[in-house]
All heavy atoms as a GROMACS GRO file, in nm:
protein
  593
    1MET      N    1  13.691  12.795  10.889
    1MET     CA    2  13.662  12.696  10.991
    1MET      C    3  13.543  12.614  10.946
    1MET      O    4  13.442  12.666  10.905
    1MET     CB    5  13.636  12.767  11.123
    1MET     CG    6  13.592  12.672  11.232
    1MET     SD    7  13.551  12.760  11.381
    1MET     CE    8  13.684  12.706  11.481
    2THR      N    9  13.553  12.483  10.957
    2THR     CA   10  13.446  12.393  10.917
    2THR      C   11  13.374  12.345  11.041
    2THR      O   12  13.436  12.302  11.138
    2THR     CB   13  13.502  12.272  10.842
    2THR    OG1   14  13.579  12.320  10.732
    2THR    CG2   15  13.392  12.183  10.792
    3THR      N   16  13.242  12.349  11.038
    3THR     CA   17  13.164  12.298  11.150
    3THR      C   18  13.092  12.173  11.105
    3THR      O   19  13.055  12.158  10.990
    3THR     CB   20  13.061  12.402  11.199
    3THR    OG1   21  12.975  12.434  11.091
    3THR    CG2   22  13.131  12.525  11.252
    4SER      N   23  13.073  12.083  11.197
    4SER     CA   24  13.007  11.957  11.168
    4SER      C   25  12.892  11.937  11.265
    4SER      O   26  12.901  11.974  11.381
    4SER     CB   27  13.107  11.842  11.181
    4SER     OG   28  13.041  11.720  11.164
    5SER      N   29  12.783  11.879  11.216
    5SER     CA   30  12.669  11.855  11.303
    5SER      C   31  12.691  11.734  11.392
    5SER      O   32  12.623  11.716  11.490
    5SER     CB   33  12.543  11.835  11.219
    5SER     OG   34  12.559  11.722  11.136
    6LYS      N   35  12.789  11.649  11.358
    6LYS     CA   36  12.817  11.531  11.439
    6LYS      C   37  12.932  11.561  11.534
    6LYS      O   38  13.035  11.613  11.493
    6LYS     CB   39  12.856  11.414  11.350
    6LYS     CG   40  12.744  11.365  11.262
    6LYS     CD   41  12.788  11.246  11.181
    6LYS     CE   42  12.677  11.200  11.091
    6LYS     NZ   43  12.720  11.087  11.008
    7PRO      N   44  12.916  11.526  11.662
    7PRO     CA   45  13.027  11.547  11.754
    7PRO      C   46  13.139  11.450  11.724
    7PRO      O   47  13.113  11.337  11.682
    7PRO     CB   48  12.965  11.520  11.892
    7PRO     CG   49  12.848  11.435  11.864
    7PRO     CD   50  12.799  11.471  11.726
    8PRO      N   51  13.264  11.492  11.744
    8PRO     CA   52  13.376  11.401  11.717
    8PRO      C   53  13.381  11.289  11.821
    8PRO      O   54  13.337  11.306  11.934
    8PRO     CB   55  13.499  11.492  11.729
    8PRO     CG   56  13.454  11.602  11.819
    8PRO     CD   57  13.308  11.622  11.792
    9LEU      N   58  13.432  11.174  11.780
    9LEU     CA   59  13.450  11.063  11.872
    9LEU      C   60  13.586  11.077  11.939
    9LEU      O   61  13.686  11.101  11.875
    9LEU     CB   62  13.444  10.930  11.798
    9LEU     CG   63  13.312  10.897  11.731
    9LEU    CD1   64  13.323  10.765  11.655
    9LEU    CD2   65  13.201  10.890  11.832
   10HIS      N   66  13.589  11.064  12.070
   10HIS     CA   67  13.713  11.072  12.146
   10HIS      C   68  13.724  10.948  12.233
   10HIS      O   69  13.722  10.956  12.355
   10HIS     CB   70  13.716  11.197  12.233
   10HIS     CG   71  13.710  11.324  12.155
   10HIS    ND1   72  13.816  11.368  12.080
   10HIS    CD2   73  13.612  11.414  12.139
   10HIS    CE1   74  13.783  11.483  12.021
   10HIS    NE2   75  13.659  11.512  12.055
   11LEU      N   76  13.735  10.833  12.170
   11LEU     CA   77  13.735  10.709  12.244
   11LEU      C   78  13.857  10.693  12.335
   11LEU      O   79  13.847  10.636  12.441
   11LEU     CB   80  13.728  10.590  12.149
   11LEU     CG   81  13.600  10.580  12.067
   11LEU    CD1   82  13.607  10.458  11.976
   11LEU    CD2   83  13.480  10.572  12.156
   12ARG      N   84  13.970  10.745  12.294
   12ARG     CA   85  14.092  10.724  12.371
   12ARG      C   86  14.149  10.854  12.426
   12ARG      O   87  14.268  10.865  12.450
   12ARG     CB   88  14.196  10.654  12.285
   12ARG     CG   89  14.150  10.518  12.241
   12ARG     CD   90  14.251  10.456  12.149
   12ARG     NE   91  14.195  10.337  12.088
   12ARG     CZ   92  14.238  10.215  12.113
   12ARG    NH1   93  14.337  10.195  12.194
   12ARG    NH2   94  14.182  10.112  12.056
   13SER      N   95  14.064  10.953  12.443
   13SER     CA   96  14.115  11.081  12.491
   13SER      C   97  14.165  11.066  12.634
   13SER      O   98  14.113  10.986  12.712
   13SER     CB   99  14.006  11.188  12.486
   13SER     OG  100  13.911  11.167  12.587
   14PRO      N  101  14.267  11.142  12.672
   14PRO     CA  102  14.320  11.135  12.808
   14PRO      C  103  14.215  11.162  12.914
   14PRO      O  104  14.215  11.101  13.019
   14PRO     CB  105  14.430  11.242  12.808
   14PRO     CG  106  14.469  11.256  12.665
   14PRO     CD  107  14.343  11.230  12.587
   15ALA      N  108  14.120  11.254  12.885
   15ALA     CA  109  14.016  11.285  12.983
   15ALA      C  110  13.928  11.164  13.010
   15ALA      O  111  13.892  11.135  13.124
   15ALA     CB  112  13.933  11.403  12.934
   16ASN      N  113  13.891  11.092  12.904
   16ASN     CA  114  13.808  10.974  12.922
   16ASN      C  115  13.883  10.865  12.999
   16ASN      O  116  13.827  10.800  13.085
   16ASN     CB  117  13.762  10.918  12.787
   16ASN     CG  118  13.648  10.996  12.728
   16ASN    OD1  119  13.572  11.061  12.798
   16ASN    ND2  120  13.636  10.991  12.597
   17LEU      N  121  14.009  10.845  12.967
   17LEU     CA  122  14.087  10.742  13.035
   17LEU      C  123  14.111  10.780  13.181
   17LEU      O  124  14.103  10.695  13.269
   17LEU     CB  125  14.220  10.720  12.963
   17LEU     CG  126  14.207  10.662  12.822
   17LEU    CD1  127  14.344  10.656  12.756
   17LEU    CD2  128  14.141  10.527  12.823
   18ALA      N  129  14.139  10.907  13.208
   18ALA     CA  130  14.163  10.952  13.345
   18ALA      C  131  14.038  10.939  13.430
   18ALA      O  132  14.044  10.912  13.549
   18ALA     CB  133  14.213  11.096  13.345
   19ALA      N  134  13.923  10.958  13.369
   19ALA     CA  135  13.797  10.949  13.442
   19ALA      C  136  13.753  10.804  13.460
   19ALA      O  137  13.651  10.776  13.521
   19ALA     CB  138  13.688  11.027  13.367
   20GLY      N  139  13.831  10.712  13.408
   20GLY     CA  140  13.796  10.571  13.420
   20GLY      C  141  13.695  10.526  13.317
   20GLY      O  142  13.641  10.417  13.325
   21ASN      N  143  13.668  10.612  13.220
   21ASN     CA  144  13.573  10.577  13.114
   21ASN      C  145  13.644  10.493  13.008
   21ASN      O  146  13.739  10.538  12.947
   21ASN     CB  147  13.517  10.703  13.048
   21ASN     CG  148  13.438  10.787  13.143
   21ASN    OD1  149  13.383  10.737  13.241
   21ASN    ND2  150  13.430  10.915  13.116
   22THR      N  151  13.598  10.373  12.990
   22THR     CA  152  13.655  10.289  12.886
   22THR      C  153  13.542  10.251  12.791
   22THR      O  154  13.428  10.234  12.832
   22THR     CB  155  13.718  10.160  12.943
   22THR    OG1  156  13.619  10.090  13.017
   22THR    CG2  157  13.836  10.193  13.032
   23PRO      N  158  13.573  10.240  12.664
   23PRO     CA  159  13.470  10.201  12.567
   23PRO      C  160  13.408  10.068  12.608
   23PRO      O  161  13.479   9.971  12.631
   23PRO     CB  162  13.545  10.189  12.436
   23PRO     CG  163  13.667  10.270  12.454
   23PRO     CD  164  13.701  10.261  12.600
   24SER      N  165  13.275  10.064  12.620
   24SER     CA  166  13.211   9.944  12.671
   24SER      C  167  13.113   9.880  12.573
   24SER      O  168  13.068   9.770  12.597
   24SER     CB  169  13.138   9.976  12.801
   24SER     OG  170  13.040  10.075  12.778
   25ILE      N  171  13.081   9.949  12.465
   25ILE     CA  172  12.988   9.895  12.367
   25ILE      C  173  13.068   9.858  12.242
   25ILE      O  174  13.141   9.941  12.190
   25ILE     CB  175  12.878   9.997  12.332
   25ILE    CG1  176  12.802  10.036  12.460
   25ILE    CG2  177  12.784   9.941  12.227
   25ILE    CD1  178  12.706  10.149  12.440
   26VAL      N  179  13.055   9.735  12.198
   26VAL     CA  180  13.137   9.686  12.088
   26VAL      C  181  13.048   9.654  11.968
   26VAL      O  182  12.946   9.588  11.981
   26VAL     CB  183  13.215   9.559  12.130
   26VAL    CG1  184  13.299   9.507  12.015
   26VAL    CG2  185  13.300   9.588  12.251
   27CYS      N  186  13.091   9.701  11.850
   27CYS     CA  187  13.024   9.665  11.725
   27CYS      C  188  13.057   9.519  11.696
   27CYS      O  189  13.175   9.483  11.686
   27CYS     CB  190  13.073   9.754  11.611
   27CYS     SG  191  13.012   9.702  11.449
   28ARG      N  192  12.955   9.437  11.680
   28ARG     CA  193  12.976   9.294  11.658
   28ARG      C  194  13.032   9.264  11.519
   28ARG      O  195  13.088   9.159  11.497
   28ARG     CB  196  12.846   9.218  11.678
   28ARG     CG  197  12.801   9.221  11.821
   28ARG     CD  198  12.674   9.144  11.840
   28ARG     NE  199  12.629   9.159  11.978
   28ARG     CZ  200  12.525   9.097  12.028
   28ARG    NH1  201  12.454   9.016  11.951
   28ARG    NH2  202  12.491   9.115  12.153
   29VAL      N  203  13.017   9.357  11.427
   29VAL     CA  204  13.067   9.337  11.291
   29VAL      C  205  13.213   9.377  11.281
   29VAL      O  206  13.296   9.304  11.227
   29VAL     CB  207  12.983   9.417  11.188
   29VAL    CG1  208  13.041   9.407  11.049
   29VAL    CG2  209  12.839   9.370  11.191
   30CYS      N  210  13.246   9.495  11.330
   30CYS     CA  211  13.380   9.553  11.311
   30CYS      C  212  13.473   9.537  11.432
   30CYS      O  213  13.594   9.552  11.417
   30CYS     CB  214  13.366   9.703  11.281
   30CYS     SG  215  13.260   9.740  11.143
   31GLY      N  216  13.416   9.515  11.549
   31GLY     CA  217  13.497   9.509  11.669
   31GLY      C  218  13.533   9.646  11.724
   31GLY      O  219  13.613   9.658  11.816
   32VAL      N  220  13.473   9.751  11.670
   32VAL     CA  221  13.498   9.888  11.716
   32VAL      C  222  13.434   9.906  11.853
   32VAL      O  223  13.319   9.866  11.874
   32VAL     CB  224  13.441   9.991  11.616
   32VAL    CG1  225  13.447  10.131  11.671
   32VAL    CG2  226  13.516   9.982  11.484
   33ARG      N  227  13.508   9.965  11.946
   33ARG     CA  228  13.456   9.990  12.080
   33ARG      C  229  13.406  10.134  12.089
   33ARG      O  230  13.477  10.226  12.050
   33ARG     CB  231  13.564   9.966  12.185
   33ARG     CG  232  13.610   9.823  12.188
   33ARG     CD  233  13.714   9.801  12.296
   33ARG     NE  234  13.746   9.662  12.308
   33ARG     CZ  235  13.682   9.577  12.388
   33ARG    NH1  236  13.584   9.620  12.463
   33ARG    NH2  237  13.716   9.451  12.393
   34CYS      N  238  13.285  10.151  12.142
   34CYS     CA  239  13.223  10.283  12.153
   34CYS      C  240  13.190  10.313  12.298
   34CYS      O  241  13.163  10.223  12.377
   34CYS     CB  242  13.095  10.288  12.070
   34CYS     SG  243  13.123  10.259  11.894
   35MET      N  244  13.190  10.440  12.331
   35MET     CA  245  13.159  10.484  12.467
   35MET      C  246  13.010  10.477  12.498
   35MET      O  247  12.972  10.446  12.609
   35MET     CB  248  13.207  10.628  12.489
   35MET     CG  249  13.357  10.646  12.482
   35MET     SD  250  13.446  10.560  12.612
   35MET     CE  251  13.401  10.658  12.753
   36THR      N  252  12.926  10.508  12.400
   36THR     CA  253  12.782  10.516  12.423
   36THR      C  254  12.706  10.450  12.308
   36THR      O  255  12.763  10.427  12.201
   36THR     CB  256  12.734  10.662  12.433
   36THR    OG1  257  12.753  10.725  12.306
   36THR    CG2  258  12.809  10.739  12.542
   37ALA      N  259  12.578  10.426  12.330
   37ALA     CA  260  12.493  10.372  12.224
   37ALA      C  261  12.484  10.471  12.108
   37ALA      O  262  12.476  10.431  11.992
   37ALA     CB  263  12.354  10.340  12.279
   38PHE      N  264  12.486  10.600  12.140
   38PHE     CA  265  12.482  10.703  12.036
   38PHE      C  266  12.606  10.691  11.946
   38PHE      O  267  12.595  10.695  11.824
   38PHE     CB  268  12.476  10.842  12.098
   38PHE     CG  269  12.483  10.954  11.999
   38PHE    CD1  270  12.372  10.987  11.922
   38PHE    CD2  271  12.601  11.024  11.980
   38PHE    CE1  272  12.378  11.090  11.829
   38PHE    CE2  273  12.608  11.127  11.888
   38PHE     CZ  274  12.496  11.160  11.812
   39ASN      N  275  12.723  10.672  12.006
   39ASN     CA  276  12.846  10.656  11.929
   39ASN      C  277  12.840  10.530  11.843
   39ASN      O  278  12.887  10.531  11.729
   39ASN     CB  279  12.968  10.648  12.019
   39ASN     CG  280  12.998  10.776  12.094
   39ASN    OD1  281  13.037  10.771  12.210
   39ASN    ND2  282  12.979  10.890  12.030
   40LEU      N  283  12.780  10.424  11.894
   40LEU     CA  284  12.766  10.302  11.817
   40LEU      C  285  12.676  10.326  11.697
   40LEU      O  286  12.706  10.282  11.586
   40LEU     CB  287  12.711  10.188  11.903
   40LEU     CG  288  12.690  10.055  11.830
   40LEU    CD1  289  12.823  10.000  11.777
   40LEU    CD2  290  12.623   9.955  11.921
   41ARG      N  291  12.564  10.397  11.715
   41ARG     CA  292  12.476  10.428  11.602
   41ARG      C  293  12.549  10.511  11.498
   41ARG      O  294  12.533  10.488  11.378
   41ARG     CB  295  12.351  10.503  11.651
   41ARG     CG  296  12.249  10.410  11.715
   41ARG     CD  297  12.115  10.479  11.735
   41ARG     NE  298  12.124  10.603  11.811
   41ARG     CZ  299  12.121  10.613  11.943
   41ARG    NH1  300  12.110  10.504  12.016
   41ARG    NH2  301  12.128  10.730  12.003
   42GLN      N  302  12.631  10.607  11.542
   42GLN     CA  303  12.709  10.686  11.446
   42GLN      C  304  12.803  10.596  11.367
   42GLN      O  305  12.816  10.610  11.246
   42GLN     CB  306  12.791  10.793  11.519
   42GLN     CG  307  12.710  10.909  11.566
   42GLN     CD  308  12.800  11.015  11.626
   42GLN    OE1  309  12.889  10.985  11.707
   42GLN    NE2  310  12.777  11.139  11.589
   43HIS      N  311  12.868  10.505  11.436
   43HIS     CA  312  12.959  10.412  11.370
   43HIS      C  313  12.883  10.328  11.268
   43HIS      O  314  12.929  10.309  11.154
   43HIS     CB  315  13.027  10.322  11.473
   43HIS     CG  316  13.085  10.198  11.414
   43HIS    ND1  317  13.200  10.200  11.336
   43HIS    CD2  318  13.043  10.069  11.416
   43HIS    CE1  319  13.226  10.077  11.294
   43HIS    NE2  320  13.132   9.996  11.342
   44GLU      N  321  12.766  10.276  11.307
   44GLU     CA  322  12.688  10.190  11.219
   44GLU      C  323  12.638  10.262  11.094
   44GLU      O  324  12.614  10.199  10.992
   44GLU     CB  325  12.570  10.130  11.295
   44GLU     CG  326  12.613  10.030  11.399
   44GLU     CD  327  12.500   9.984  11.489
   44GLU    OE1  328  12.396  10.054  11.497
   44GLU    OE2  329  12.515   9.879  11.551
   45GLU      N  330  12.626  10.392  11.100
   45GLU     CA  331  12.583  10.471  10.985
   45GLU      C  332  12.699  10.503  10.891
   45GLU      O  333  12.678  10.551  10.781
   45GLU     CB  334  12.518  10.601  11.031
   45GLU     CG  335  12.385  10.580  11.101
   45GLU     CD  336  12.330  10.706  11.163
   45GLU    OE1  337  12.393  10.814  11.148
   45GLU    OE2  338  12.224  10.698  11.227
   46GLY      N  339  12.820  10.474  10.936
   46GLY     CA  340  12.938  10.508  10.858
   46GLY      C  341  12.962  10.415  10.740
   46GLY      O  342  12.916  10.301  10.736
   47ARG      N  343  13.036  10.465  10.644
   47ARG     CA  344  13.065  10.393  10.520
   47ARG      C  345  13.141  10.263  10.545
   47ARG      O  346  13.108  10.159  10.489
   47ARG     CB  347  13.143  10.484  10.424
   47ARG     CG  348  13.181  10.417  10.293
   47ARG     CD  349  13.262  10.509  10.204
   47ARG     NE  350  13.371  10.578  10.270
   47ARG     CZ  351  13.491  10.523  10.294
   47ARG    NH1  352  13.518  10.402  10.255
   47ARG    NH2  353  13.586  10.592  10.356
   48LYS      N  354  13.243  10.268  10.629
   48LYS     CA  355  13.324  10.148  10.652
   48LYS      C  356  13.241  10.035  10.713
   48LYS      O  357  13.253   9.919  10.673
   48LYS     CB  358  13.443  10.180  10.743
   48LYS     CG  359  13.549  10.264  10.677
   48LYS     CD  360  13.663  10.291  10.772
   48LYS     CE  361  13.768  10.379  10.708
   48LYS     NZ  362  13.879  10.406  10.803
   49HIS      N  363  13.156  10.069  10.810
   49HIS     CA  364  13.071   9.967  10.873
   49HIS      C  365  12.973   9.909  10.770
   49HIS      O  366  12.958   9.788  10.760
   49HIS     CB  367  12.994  10.025  10.991
   49HIS     CG  368  12.896   9.929  11.051
   49HIS    ND1  369  12.932   9.834  11.143
   49HIS    CD2  370  12.764   9.913  11.030
   49HIS    CE1  371  12.826   9.763  11.176
   49HIS    NE2  372  12.721   9.809  11.109
   50ARG      N  373  12.909   9.997  10.695
   50ARG     CA  374  12.812   9.950  10.596
   50ARG      C  375  12.879   9.861  10.492
   50ARG      O  376  12.821   9.761  10.448
   50ARG     CB  377  12.742  10.068  10.529
   50ARG     CG  378  12.649  10.140  10.623
   50ARG     CD  379  12.575  10.249  10.552
   50ARG     NE  380  12.668  10.326  10.470
   50ARG     CZ  381  12.639  10.440  10.414
   50ARG    NH1  382  12.521  10.494  10.428
   50ARG    NH2  383  12.728  10.505  10.342
   51ASN      N  384  13.001   9.895  10.452
   51ASN     CA  385  13.073   9.811  10.355
   51ASN      C  386  13.104   9.674  10.413
   51ASN      O  387  13.092   9.573  10.344
   51ASN     CB  388  13.200   9.880  10.309
   51ASN     CG  389  13.174   9.997  10.217
   51ASN    OD1  390  13.063  10.014  10.166
   51ASN    ND2  391  13.274  10.080  10.199
   52LYS      N  392  13.142   9.668  10.540
   52LYS     CA  393  13.170   9.539  10.603
   52LYS      C  394  13.043   9.454  10.612
   52LYS      O  395  13.048   9.334  10.591
   52LYS     CB  396  13.232   9.559  10.741
   52LYS     CG  397  13.375   9.603  10.736
   52LYS     CD  398  13.437   9.610  10.873
   52LYS     CE  399  13.581   9.657  10.861
   52LYS     NZ  400  13.649   9.657  10.991
   53VAL      N  401  12.931   9.518  10.644
   53VAL     CA  402  12.804   9.446  10.650
   53VAL      C  403  12.768   9.392  10.512
   53VAL      O  404  12.726   9.276  10.498
   53VAL     CB  405  12.692   9.537  10.706
   53VAL    CG1  406  12.556   9.472  10.690
   53VAL    CG2  407  12.719   9.570  10.852
   54ALA      N  408  12.784   9.475  10.410
   54ALA     CA  409  12.752   9.432  10.273
   54ALA      C  410  12.841   9.317  10.231
   54ALA      O  411  12.794   9.220  10.171
   54ALA     CB  412  12.767   9.550  10.177
   55ASN      N  413  12.970   9.325  10.261
   55ASN     CA  414  13.062   9.217  10.225
   55ASN      C  415  13.026   9.088  10.297
   55ASN      O  416  13.030   8.980  10.237
   55ASN     CB  417  13.206   9.256  10.255
   55ASN     CG  418  13.259   9.358  10.157
   55ASN    OD1  419  13.214   9.365  10.044
   55ASN    ND2  420  13.355   9.438  10.200
   56ALA      N  421  12.990   9.098  10.424
   56ALA     CA  422  12.954   8.979  10.502
   56ALA      C  423  12.827   8.914  10.448
   56ALA      O  424  12.811   8.792  10.454
   56ALA     CB  425  12.936   9.016  10.649
   57ALA      N  426  12.737   8.995  10.392
   57ALA     CA  427  12.612   8.943  10.337
   57ALA      C  428  12.625   8.901  10.191
   57ALA      O  429  12.528   8.860  10.128
   57ALA     CB  430  12.502   9.048  10.350
   58GLY      N  431  12.745   8.914  10.137
   58GLY     CA  432  12.768   8.877   9.998
   58GLY      C  433  12.709   8.976   9.899
   58GLY      O  434  12.678   8.941   9.786
   59GLU      N  435  12.695   9.100   9.941
   59GLU     CA  436  12.635   9.203   9.857
   59GLU      C  437  12.738   9.299   9.799
   59GLU      O  438  12.704   9.408   9.758
   59GLU     CB  439  12.532   9.283   9.937
   59GLU     CG  440  12.417   9.202   9.986
   59GLU     CD  441  12.322   9.284  10.069
   59GLU    OE1  442  12.349   9.404  10.092
   59GLU    OE2  443  12.221   9.230  10.112
   60ALA      N  444  12.862   9.261   9.798
   60ALA     CA  445  12.965   9.351   9.747
   60ALA      C  446  12.951   9.368   9.597
   60ALA      O  447  12.908   9.278   9.525
   60ALA     CB  448  13.103   9.296   9.781
   61ASN      N  449  12.987   9.486   9.550
   61ASN     CA  450  12.987   9.517   9.407
   61ASN      C  451  12.850   9.500   9.342
   61ASN      O  452  12.832   9.423   9.248
   61ASN     CB  453  13.093   9.434   9.333
   61ASN     CG  454  13.231   9.461   9.388
   61ASN    OD1  455  13.264   9.573   9.424
   61ASN    ND2  456  13.311   9.357   9.397
   62VAL      N  457  12.752   9.572   9.395
   62VAL     CA  458  12.616   9.571   9.341
   62VAL      C  459  12.602   9.685   9.241
   62VAL      O  460  12.644   9.797   9.266
   62VAL     CB  461  12.513   9.588   9.456
   62VAL    CG1  462  12.372   9.592   9.402
   62VAL    CG2  463  12.529   9.476   9.558
   63ARG      N  464  12.542   9.656   9.127
   63ARG     CA  465  12.528   9.757   9.021
   63ARG      C  466  12.395   9.829   9.035
   63ARG      O  467  12.290   9.769   9.048
   63ARG     CB  468  12.536   9.692   8.883
   63ARG     CG  469  12.524   9.793   8.769
   63ARG     CD  470  12.548   9.731   8.633
   63ARG     NE  471  12.682   9.674   8.621
   63ARG     CZ  472  12.792   9.745   8.593
   63ARG    NH1  473  12.784   9.874   8.573
   63ARG    NH2  474  12.909   9.686   8.584
   64CYS      N  475  12.401   9.963   9.032
   64CYS     CA  476  12.281  10.046   9.029
   64CYS      C  477  12.231  10.047   8.885
   64CYS      O  478  12.302  10.094   8.796
   64CYS     CB  479  12.311  10.187   9.077
   64CYS     SG  480  12.171  10.300   9.058
   65GLU      N  481  12.111   9.997   8.864
   65GLU     CA  482  12.058   9.989   8.728
   65GLU      C  483  12.026  10.127   8.671
   65GLU      O  484  12.036  10.149   8.552
   65GLU     CB  485  11.934   9.900   8.727
   65GLU     CG  486  11.965   9.756   8.759
   65GLU     CD  487  11.840   9.670   8.768
   65GLU    OE1  488  11.732   9.714   8.726
   65GLU    OE2  489  11.852   9.556   8.818
   66MET      N  490  11.989  10.220   8.758
   66MET     CA  491  11.953  10.354   8.712
   66MET      C  492  12.077  10.432   8.665
   66MET      O  493  12.075  10.497   8.562
   66MET     CB  494  11.883  10.431   8.823
   66MET     CG  495  11.840  10.571   8.784
   66MET     SD  496  11.758  10.657   8.918
   66MET     CE  497  11.599  10.578   8.914
   67CYS      N  498  12.185  10.423   8.743
   67CYS     CA  499  12.306  10.501   8.713
   67CYS      C  500  12.411  10.421   8.636
   67CYS      O  501  12.507  10.479   8.587
   67CYS     CB  502  12.370  10.549   8.843
   67CYS     SG  503  12.260  10.639   8.950
   68ASP      N  504  12.397  10.289   8.636
   68ASP     CA  505  12.496  10.199   8.578
   68ASP      C  506  12.632  10.218   8.644
   68ASP      O  507  12.735  10.228   8.580
   68ASP     CB  508  12.506  10.218   8.426
   68ASP     CG  509  12.580  10.102   8.361
   68ASP    OD1  510  12.565   9.987   8.408
   68ASP    OD2  511  12.656  10.127   8.265
   69VAL      N  512  12.628  10.222   8.778
   69VAL     CA  513  12.748  10.238   8.859
   69VAL      C  514  12.756  10.120   8.954
   69VAL      O  515  12.655  10.076   9.008
   69VAL     CB  516  12.742  10.371   8.940
   69VAL    CG1  517  12.858  10.383   9.036
   69VAL    CG2  518  12.738  10.489   8.846
   70VAL      N  519  12.876  10.068   8.977
   70VAL     CA  520  12.896   9.959   9.072
   70VAL      C  521  12.925  10.020   9.209
   70VAL      O  522  13.015  10.103   9.224
   70VAL     CB  523  13.013   9.867   9.028
   70VAL    CG1  524  13.037   9.759   9.132
   70VAL    CG2  525  12.983   9.806   8.892
   71LEU      N  526  12.847   9.978   9.309
   71LEU     CA  527  12.862  10.027   9.445
   71LEU      C  528  12.892   9.910   9.538
   71LEU      O  529  12.877   9.794   9.501
   71LEU     CB  530  12.735  10.100   9.488
   71LEU     CG  531  12.701  10.221   9.401
   71LEU    CD1  532  12.560  10.268   9.428
   71LEU    CD2  533  12.800  10.333   9.426
   72SER      N  534  12.929   9.941   9.662
   72SER     CA  535  12.976   9.837   9.753
   72SER      C  536  12.865   9.755   9.817
   72SER      O  537  12.891   9.652   9.874
   72SER     CB  538  13.063   9.899   9.862
   72SER     OG  539  12.988   9.992   9.935
   73GLY      N  540  12.739   9.799   9.810
   73GLY     CA  541  12.632   9.721   9.870
   73GLY      C  542  12.495   9.774   9.834
   73GLY      O  543  12.480   9.884   9.781
   74LYS      N  544  12.392   9.694   9.861
   74LYS     CA  545  12.255   9.733   9.827
   74LYS      C  546  12.213   9.859   9.898
   74LYS      O  547  12.138   9.940   9.842
   74LYS     CB  548  12.159   9.619   9.862
   74LYS     CG  549  12.167   9.501   9.768
   74LYS     CD  550  12.066   9.396   9.804
   74LYS     CE  551  12.078   9.276   9.712
   74LYS     NZ  552  11.985   9.168   9.748
   75LEU      N  553  12.258   9.878  10.023
   75LEU     CA  554  12.223   9.999  10.097
   75LEU      C  555  12.274  10.123  10.024
   75LEU      O  556  12.202  10.223  10.011
   75LEU     CB  557  12.278   9.996  10.239
   75LEU     CG  558  12.250  10.116  10.326
   75LEU    CD1  559  12.099  10.132  10.346
   75LEU    CD2  560  12.319  10.104  10.459
   76ASN      N  561  12.394  10.116   9.971
   76ASN     CA  562  12.448  10.230   9.895
   76ASN      C  563  12.372  10.253   9.766
   76ASN      O  564  12.355  10.366   9.723
   76ASN     CB  565  12.597  10.207   9.865
   76ASN     CG  566  12.683  10.212   9.988
   76ASN    OD1  567  12.648  10.278  10.086
   76ASN    ND2  568  12.792  10.141   9.987
   77VAL      N  569  12.323  10.145   9.704
   77VAL     CA  570  12.243  10.160   9.582
   77VAL      C  571  12.112  10.229   9.615
   77VAL      O  572  12.069  10.320   9.545
   77VAL     CB  573  12.216  10.022   9.517
   77VAL    CG1  574  12.116  10.034   9.401
   77VAL    CG2  575  12.346   9.960   9.467
   78GLN      N  576  12.049  10.192   9.727
   78GLN     CA  577  11.924  10.256   9.767
   78GLN      C  578  11.943  10.404   9.792
   78GLN      O  579  11.859  10.485   9.755
   78GLN     CB  580  11.867  10.189   9.893
   78GLN     CG  581  11.815  10.050   9.869
   78GLN     CD  582  11.776   9.981   9.997
   78GLN    OE1  583  11.796  10.031  10.106
   78GLN    NE2  584  11.721   9.862   9.984
   79GLU      N  585  12.054  10.439   9.853
   79GLU     CA  586  12.081  10.580   9.883
   79GLU      C  587  12.107  10.657   9.756
   79GLU      O  588  12.076  10.769   9.738
   79GLU     CB  589  12.198  10.594   9.979
   79GLU     CG  590  12.165  10.547  10.116
   79GLU     CD  591  12.284  10.557  10.212
   79GLU    OE1  592  12.396  10.590  10.168
   79GLU    OE2  593  12.264  10.532  10.329
   0.00000   0.00000   0.00000
C-alpha cells in the first residue's frame, strides 16, 4: 500500500456534487477548477501547470548548464 502526504483531489465526487459543492476557484492559466485555495496551490505546484506557465512566458526548452539537460522551464532548472 502506498501512502501519500498530499490528499487526493475529488473535484467531481458524488459527495461534493450532492452537497452542492461546486469547484469555485479557477486557475487563470489552465482553467482548472478547484474546490479550495489549498487545492489551487497544489495544482500550481504541479508539473503540468508549471510547464504551461513556462510555455506562456517563452521559457520552454531551457538548458541546465550544470547538467547539460534540456528542461521545460527555468523553474525546473532551478529545482
